[in-house]
C-alpha positions in Angstrom: -12.3 -35.7 -17.5 -13.3 -35.3 -13.7 -16.6 -35.8 -12.3 -18.6 -32.4 -11.7 -20.5 -33.7 -8.6 -21.5 -37.3 -8.4 -23.5 -39.0 -5.6 -23.3 -42.4 -4.7 -26.2 -44.6 -3.4 -25.6 -48.1 -1.9 -25.4 -50.6 -4.7 -28.6 -53.1 -4.0 -28.6 -54.8 -7.4 -26.1 -57.4 -8.9 -24.6 -57.0 -12.2 -24.7 -53.8 -14.4 -26.3 -51.9 -16.9 -25.2 -48.5 -17.7 -27.8 -46.3 -19.5 -27.1 -42.8 -20.4 -29.5 -40.4 -21.9 -30.6 -41.2 -25.4 -33.1 -40.3 -28.2 -36.7 -39.8 -27.5 -39.8 -38.6 -28.8 -39.9 -34.9 -28.1 -36.7 -35.1 -26.2 -33.4 -33.8 -26.2 -30.0 -34.6 -26.3 -28.0 -31.8 -27.1 -26.2 -31.7 -24.0 -29.2 -30.7 -21.7 -30.2 -33.7 -19.9 -33.6 -33.6 -18.8 -36.6 -36.0 -17.9 -37.6 -38.5 -20.8 -40.3 -40.3 -19.2 -43.9 -40.2 -20.9 -45.2 -40.7 -24.1 -44.5 -36.7 -24.8 -41.0 -38.0 -25.5 -42.2 -41.2 -27.2 -39.3 -42.8 -25.9 -36.0 -42.9 -24.3 -32.5 -43.9 -25.1 -30.4 -46.7 -24.0 -26.9 -47.2 -24.8 -25.6 -50.6 -23.7 -22.1 -51.6 -23.5 -19.9 -54.4 -22.6 -16.3 -54.1 -21.3 -13.4 -55.4 -23.1 -12.8 -59.3 -22.9 -9.2 -59.1 -22.0 -10.3 -57.2 -18.8 -11.8 -59.9 -16.6 -13.3 -58.8 -13.3 -14.9 -62.0 -12.1 -16.1 -65.4 -13.2 -19.7 -65.6 -11.7 -23.2 -63.6 -11.0 -22.7 -60.8 -8.8 -19.0 -61.0 -9.2 -18.6 -60.0 -12.7 -18.4 -62.1 -15.7 -15.4 -62.7 -18.1 -16.4 -59.7 -19.8 -17.0 -56.3 -17.9 -20.5 -54.9 -17.6 -22.6 -53.9 -20.4 -23.3 -50.3 -20.5 -26.9 -49.2 -21.5 -27.1 -45.9 -22.6 -30.0 -43.6 -23.0 -29.1 -40.5 -25.4 -31.9 -37.8 -25.6 -32.4 -35.3 -28.0 -34.5 -32.0 -27.2 -37.0 -31.3 -29.7 -39.2 -29.5 -27.2 -37.4 -26.4 -27.4 -38.1 -23.3 -29.7 -37.3 -25.2 -33.1 -40.5 -25.4 -35.3 -42.6 -22.9 -33.2 -41.6 -19.9 -34.7 -42.5 -21.2 -38.2 -46.1 -22.6 -36.8 -46.8 -19.3 -35.4 -46.1 -17.5 -38.8 -48.7 -20.0 -40.6 -51.3 -19.5 -37.8 -51.0 -15.8 -38.1 -51.1 -15.6 -41.9 -53.3 -18.3 -42.5 -55.7 -18.3 -39.6 -55.7 -14.8 -38.7 -54.5 -15.5 -35.2 -52.8 -12.9 -33.2 -49.2 -13.6 -31.7 -50.8 -14.4 -28.2 -53.4 -16.8 -29.7 -50.6 -18.6 -31.7 -48.4 -19.0 -28.6 -51.5 -20.3 -26.8 -52.3 -22.9 -29.5 -48.6 -24.0 -29.4 -49.0 -24.4 -25.8 -52.0 -26.6 -25.7 -50.2 -28.7 -28.3 -47.3 -29.3 -25.9 -49.6 -30.1 -23.0 -51.5 -32.6 -25.2 -48.3 -34.4 -26.0 -47.4 -34.7 -22.2 -50.6 -36.4 -21.9 -50.5 -38.4 -24.9 -51.4 -42.0 -24.9 -50.9 -43.5 -28.2 -52.2 -47.0 -29.1 -50.6 -47.8 -32.7 -53.4 -50.6 -32.9 -56.2 -47.9 -32.9 -54.6 -44.8 -34.5 -51.1 -44.1 -36.3 -49.0 -41.4 -34.6 -49.5 -38.9 -37.4 -53.2 -38.8 -37.2 -52.9 -38.4 -33.4 -50.4 -35.7 -33.5 -52.4 -33.9 -36.3 -55.3 -34.2 -34.2 -53.6 -32.4 -31.2 -53.1 -29.3 -33.5 -56.5 -29.5 -34.8 -58.1 -29.6 -31.1 -55.7 -26.8 -30.0 -56.7 -24.3 -33.0 -60.3 -25.1 -32.2 -60.2 -24.6 -28.5 -58.4 -21.5 -28.9 -60.0 -19.9 -31.7 -63.5 -21.5 -31.7 -65.3 -22.2 -35.2 -65.2 -25.3 -37.4 -62.3 -27.6 -37.3 -59.7 -26.9 -39.8 -57.7 -30.6 -40.4 -55.7 -29.2 -43.5 -54.3 -26.4 -41.4 -53.8 -28.6 -38.3 -51.7 -30.9 -40.6 -49.8 -28.1 -42.2 -48.8 -27.1 -38.7 -47.9 -30.7 -37.6 -45.8 -31.3 -40.4 -43.9 -28.0 -40.4 -43.4 -28.4 -36.8 -42.1 -32.1 -37.3 -39.7 -31.3 -40.1 -38.1 -28.2 -38.5 -37.7 -30.0 -35.4 -36.1 -33.1 -36.9 -33.7 -30.9 -38.9 -32.4 -29.5 -35.4 -32.1 -32.9 -34.0 -28.4 -33.7 -33.5 -25.9 -35.2 -31.1 -23.2 -32.4 -29.9 -19.6 -32.8 -30.7 -18.8 -33.7 -27.1 -21.3 -36.4 -27.1 -20.1 -38.0 -30.2 -16.6 -37.9 -29.0 -17.6 -39.5 -25.8 -19.5 -42.2 -27.4 -16.7 -42.9 -29.7 -14.3 -43.3 -26.9 -16.7 -45.3 -24.9 -17.1 -47.7 -27.7 -13.6 -48.6 -28.0 -14.1 -50.1 -24.3 -17.6 -51.2 -24.3 -20.5 -52.3 -26.4 -23.2 -49.6 -26.6 -27.0 -50.3 -27.2 -29.3 -47.5 -27.6 -33.1 -48.3 -26.1 -35.8 -45.6 -26.8 -39.6 -46.0 -25.8 -42.0 -44.8 -28.3 -43.7 -45.2 -31.7 -41.5 -47.2 -34.1 -41.8 -44.8 -37.1 -41.5 -41.7 -34.9 -38.3 -43.0 -33.0 -36.9 -44.3 -36.2 -37.0 -40.8 -37.9 -35.3 -39.3 -35.0 -32.5 -42.1 -34.9 -32.2 -41.3 -38.7 -32.1 -37.5 -38.1 -29.4 -37.3 -35.5 -27.3 -39.9 -37.2 -26.5 -41.8 -34.1 -26.4 -45.2 -35.5 -22.5 -45.4 -36.1 -22.1 -45.0 -32.2 -24.3 -48.1 -31.1 -23.8 -51.7 -31.6 -27.4 -52.2 -31.5 -30.7 -49.8 -31.4 -34.1 -50.9 -29.7 -37.1 -49.1 -30.2 -39.8 -49.8 -27.5 -42.6 -49.5 -30.0 -41.1 -52.5 -31.9 -41.4 -54.8 -28.7 -44.0 -56.3 -26.9 -43.3 -54.2 -23.8 -41.3 -51.0 -23.3 -39.7 -49.3 -20.2 -39.9 -49.9 -17.4 -40.9 -53.8 -18.2 -37.9 -55.9 -17.4 -38.6 -57.9 -20.5 -37.2 -55.2 -22.9 -34.0 -54.9 -20.7 -33.6 -58.5 -21.0 -34.1 -58.5 -24.7 -31.3 -55.7 -24.9 -29.0 -58.1 -22.7 -29.6 -61.1 -25.1 -28.6 -58.9 -28.2 -25.5 -58.2 -26.8 -25.0 -61.5 -25.2 -24.6 -60.5 -21.5 -26.5 -61.0 -18.4 -28.6 -58.4 -16.5 -26.1 -58.6 -13.6 -23.4 -57.5 -15.8 -25.0 -54.3 -16.7 -25.8 -50.6 -15.6 -28.7 -48.4 -16.5 -28.3 -44.8 -17.2 -31.1 -42.4 -17.8 -33.0 -39.2 -16.8 -36.3 -40.9 -16.1 -37.0 -42.3 -12.9 -40.2 -43.8 -13.7 -38.9 -45.6 -17.0 -35.0 -45.8 -17.0 -34.5 -46.2 -13.2 -37.5 -48.2 -12.3 -36.7 -50.4 -15.3 -33.2 -50.8 -14.4 -34.3 -52.0 -10.9 -36.9 -54.2 -12.1 -34.7 -55.9 -14.6 -32.2 -56.6 -11.9 -29.2 -54.9 -13.3 -26.1 -54.3 -11.5 -26.7 -50.4 -10.9 -28.7 -47.4 -12.1 -27.4 -43.8 -13.0 -29.8 -41.1 -12.8 -28.9 -38.2 -14.8 -30.6 -35.0 -13.0 -29.0 -31.5 -13.7 -30.0 -30.3 -10.1 -28.3 -33.1 -8.5 -31.2 -33.3 -6.1 -32.6 -36.5 -4.1 -35.7 -38.1 -5.7 -38.9 -37.0 -3.9 -40.0 -40.8 -3.9 -37.6 -42.3 -1.7 -38.6 -45.9 -2.6 -37.1 -45.2 -6.1 -33.6 -44.4 -5.4 -30.7 -44.9 -8.0 -27.4 -45.9 -7.1 -25.7 -42.9 -8.6 -26.6 -39.5 -9.7 -24.8 -37.3 -12.1 -25.6 -33.8 -13.4 -24.7 -34.5 -17.1 -24.3 -37.3 -19.4 -20.4 -36.3 -20.1 -19.7 -37.2 -16.5 -20.5 -40.8 -17.3 -16.9 -41.9 -18.2 -15.5 -40.7 -14.9 -18.5 -42.3 -13.0 -17.9 -45.7 -14.8 -14.0 -45.7 -14.3 -14.8 -45.1 -10.5 -17.2 -48.0 -10.5 -14.9 -50.1 -12.2 -12.1 -49.2 -9.7 -14.6 -50.1 -6.8 -15.4 -53.3 -8.3 -11.9 -54.4 -8.7 -11.2 -53.4 -5.2 -13.9 -55.3 -3.9 -12.8 -58.6 -5.9 -9.5 -58.2 -4.4 -11.0 -58.0 -0.9 -13.2 -60.9 -1.6 -10.1 -62.8 -2.8 -8.1 -62.1 0.4 -10.9 -63.2 2.3 -11.2 -66.5 0.4 -7.7 -67.1 0.8 -7.7 -66.6 4.6 -10.7 -69.0 4.8 -8.6 -71.4 3.0 -6.0 -71.0 5.2 -8.1 -71.1 8.5 -9.7 -74.2 7.4 -6.2 -76.0 6.6 -4.9 -74.8 10.0 -8.0 -76.6 11.7 -7.6 -79.7 9.9 -3.9 -79.7 10.7 -4.8 -79.5 14.3 -7.2 -82.3 14.1 -4.4 -84.5 12.9 
């Protein structure tokens, strides 16, 4: 499978992580990569992998380890489409006498609240917070007294319906299966532990990864370096032996750079350069399915550089020996 359109940017970092898109809160995955940052998605996804031991690419930092780079992947699942919306609109119309326009407005308000959501699990559980979003949206649109029971009914229907539609595409499953034959994979996602574990269970992605890390279960989430280093420790590799792949500049790419990973790969459907030039990924791909071709290209470049460095080293030794010979 050849790359559709990949762009390469100067590799600044050493080592390598490869992160692809992964499961996030109200995110996505079914083949339509999109921004995963923010609490609205409640997380992101990492797939981390390590290359086969029988294919050494070097023997030290910045030159590769005895094993090839670990691949960290982000797998996103799109829960922010229409799944659940129609069912909720029916309830709002039948039980709260909303007209269709008002029902859509309530759903839109909830979506806005999700995008701005800031969740502190020490203060409130995610379920109560999400029910409050619906309660506030209904009251803001219709006025009158708050209706917690209706808000809870809307939330659980919305959540259940979306989880039922959370799935990995056949193409993605096939790609993960093939990649795992060559590397070790780890899925990393930000977000509330209960919410994210429910999504992981719903899309049945566990068999495709060697490890899964949920940010809500750790001291820090992406883009903090500590959670990336924790992923490295789980798979027994160094940060400079990994590549980060994700569709969020703020969490995935920034996090990969913060952690000193080998390279970062940004999944951006439009293939446009980031607005903030201080935050540049090493590579840009338009789809997660372009990843295998990009990794193969990166591998070839790494091997070519190692051969060049080896030749330079041999020539240096040769020149040094010639100098010593002349001195004699």
